C-alpha positions as CSV (number, residue, x, y, z in Angstrom):
1,M,101.8,34.8,84.2
2,S,104.7,36.9,85.2
3,I,103.7,40.3,86.4
4,Q,106.2,41.8,83.9
5,H,104.1,40.6,81.0
6,Q,100.7,41.5,82.3
7,K,98.7,44.2,80.5
8,L,97.2,46.4,83.3
9,L,98.1,48.9,86.0
10,Y,96.0,49.4,89.1
11,H,94.9,52.4,91.2
12,I,93.1,51.6,94.5
13,T,90.7,54.2,96.0
14,N,87.8,54.4,98.3
15,I,84.5,53.8,96.5
16,K,83.3,57.1,98.0
17,N,85.7,59.0,95.7
18,M,84.1,57.5,92.5
19,P,81.7,60.4,91.8
20,A,84.5,63.0,91.8
21,I,86.8,60.7,89.8
22,L,84.1,60.2,87.1
23,D,83.6,64.0,87.1
24,Q,87.2,65.2,87.1
25,G,89.3,62.1,86.5
26,L,92.1,60.7,88.7
27,L,94.0,63.8,89.8
28,P,97.5,64.2,91.1
29,R,97.4,64.5,94.9
30,Y,98.2,68.3,94.9
31,Q,95.0,68.9,93.0
32,L,92.7,66.9,95.2
33,V,90.1,68.4,97.5
34,N,87.3,66.9,99.5
35,F,88.3,63.2,99.0
36,V,88.7,60.2,101.2
37,D,92.4,59.9,101.6
38,V,93.8,56.3,101.6
39,A,97.5,57.2,101.8
40,D,99.8,56.8,104.8
41,Q,100.9,60.2,106.0
42,D,104.5,59.1,106.7
43,I,104.8,57.8,103.2
44,L,103.5,61.0,101.8
45,K,106.3,62.9,103.4
46,S,108.9,60.7,101.8
47,R,107.2,61.0,98.4
48,Q,107.6,64.8,98.5
49,K,111.4,64.4,97.9
50,L,110.6,63.4,94.3
51,K,107.6,65.7,94.1
52,L,105.4,62.6,93.6
53,E,102.3,64.5,94.6
54,N,102.4,65.9,91.1
55,F,101.6,62.4,89.7
56,V,98.7,59.9,89.7
57,P,100.2,56.6,91.0
58,F,99.4,53.1,89.7
59,H,100.8,49.7,90.8
60,F,101.7,46.7,88.6
61,F,99.3,44.3,90.3
62,A,96.4,44.2,92.8
63,R,96.8,43.1,96.4
64,N,100.3,44.6,96.6
65,P,101.6,45.7,100.1
66,F,100.1,49.2,99.6
67,D,96.7,47.9,98.8
68,G,96.8,45.6,101.8
69,R,97.8,48.4,104.1
70,V,95.1,50.7,102.9
71,Q,92.4,48.1,103.3
72,T,93.7,46.9,106.7
73,D,93.8,50.5,108.0
74,S,90.1,51.1,106.9
75,P,88.4,47.8,107.4
76,E,84.9,49.3,107.2
77,S,85.5,51.0,103.8
78,K,84.8,49.7,100.4
79,F,87.5,50.0,97.7
80,I,87.7,49.8,94.0
81,L,90.6,49.3,91.6
82,I,90.7,51.4,88.5
83,T,92.8,50.0,85.7
84,I,94.7,51.5,82.8
85,T,96.6,49.5,80.1
86,R,100.3,49.5,80.3
87,A,100.3,50.3,76.6
88,F,98.5,53.5,77.3
89,A,101.1,54.4,80.0
90,A,104.0,53.6,77.6
91,Q,102.5,55.7,74.8
92,N,102.1,58.6,77.1
93,N,105.6,58.2,78.6
94,W,104.5,57.9,82.1
95,K,107.3,57.7,84.8
96,I,108.4,54.7,86.9
97,V,109.6,54.5,90.4
98,P,111.1,51.0,90.8
99,K,110.9,51.1,94.6
100,P,109.0,53.3,97.0
101,P,110.9,56.3,98.4
102,L,111.0,54.8,101.9
103,A,112.9,51.8,100.6
104,D,115.9,53.6,99.3
105,S,117.1,57.2,99.6
106,D,118.6,57.1,96.1
107,I,115.4,56.4,94.2
108,E,115.0,58.0,90.8
109,L,112.1,59.0,88.8
110,L,112.7,57.1,85.5
111,E,111.3,57.3,82.0
112,Y,108.8,54.5,81.2
113,E,111.0,52.1,79.2
114,E,114.1,52.6,81.5
115,G,111.9,52.1,84.6
116,I,110.4,48.9,83.2
117,N,113.9,47.6,82.5
118,V,115.1,48.4,86.0
119,I,112.4,46.8,88.0
120,N,113.5,43.5,89.6
121,W,110.6,41.4,88.2
122,D,111.9,38.2,89.8
123,K,111.6,39.7,93.2
124,M,108.2,41.2,92.4
125,N,106.9,37.8,91.2
126,E,107.9,36.2,94.5
127,R,105.4,38.5,96.3
128,D,107.2,37.6,99.5
129,Y,106.1,40.4,101.8
130,S,108.2,39.0,104.7
131,N,111.3,39.7,102.5
132,D,112.1,43.4,102.5
133,E,113.5,43.5,98.9
134,S,110.5,41.6,97.4
135,K,108.0,43.7,99.4
136,S,109.7,46.9,98.3
137,V,109.8,46.0,94.6
138,C,106.1,45.0,94.8
139,M,105.3,48.6,95.6
140,A,107.0,49.9,92.4
141,E,104.8,52.6,90.7
142,C,103.9,53.8,87.3
143,L,103.0,57.5,87.4
144,S,100.9,59.6,85.2
145,P,102.2,63.2,85.1
146,E,98.7,64.6,84.6
147,A,95.1,63.8,85.4
148,V,93.8,60.5,83.9
149,T,90.3,61.0,82.5
150,P,87.6,58.3,82.8
151,K,87.6,57.8,79.1
152,C,91.2,56.5,79.5
153,F,90.2,53.8,82.1
154,H,90.3,50.3,80.9
155,S,88.1,48.7,83.6
156,I,87.1,48.9,87.2
157,Y,87.2,46.0,89.7
158,V,85.0,45.8,92.8
159,G,84.7,43.3,95.5
160,T,80.9,42.9,95.8
161,E,77.7,42.9,93.7
162,E,76.5,45.9,95.7
163,S,79.7,47.9,94.7
164,Q,79.3,46.8,91.1
165,Q,75.7,48.1,91.0
166,Y,76.8,51.4,92.6
167,V,79.6,52.0,90.2
168,S,77.6,50.9,87.2
169,G,74.9,53.4,88.2
170,L,77.4,56.2,88.4
171,L,78.8,55.3,85.0
172,K,75.3,55.7,83.5
173,Q,74.9,59.1,85.3
174,F,78.1,60.3,83.7
175,N,77.3,58.7,80.3
176,L,80.3,56.4,80.4
177,S,80.6,52.8,79.4
178,M,83.3,50.5,80.7
179,Y,83.7,47.0,82.2
180,V,82.9,46.8,85.9
181,D,84.0,43.3,87.2
182,I,83.4,41.7,90.6
183,N,86.6,40.0,91.7
184,D,86.8,39.6,95.4
185,K,90.2,37.9,95.1
186,M,91.7,41.3,94.2
187,F,90.7,42.7,97.7
188,L,91.3,41.7,101.3
189,R,88.6,39.4,102.6
190,K,86.6,40.8,105.5
């Protein structure tokens, strides 16, 4: 299925961040304290041009170039993917960045519908990370302008049964119920 017509958005994070996320929600970067940071510091500097630290970022599919870089840079860490439905993002008028700030100095922060229409879905569907344009489009982001509470989460994906048990135990502690699926294909193989 074309990425354009899929139903979910994905946020990757270190599994160690899960207790704080279930307690406070996914927070914009400027509100984060005491967390395991997965972002590249050079990319963070370029994101400041658009004040993207005020948003919670999601990608349009798992195993995008950002996810791969994060996992490659921290091979001993365990990661999870938190999903939100695209319908939820549209209803709440989240913003879209059709390419990462490093890819183009003229990047704009767009309204949801406009951003969806601007993304080059053909290049994204190629998933050709050796092609600069395809790789760049594959890192398009959908951005929440506020914290995303756990009650808004659609599901959580993990790579192992051990991670599933850990996350499911945390959900019980926080009196939350959601689908936690093991799907190792959504993560880099170790």
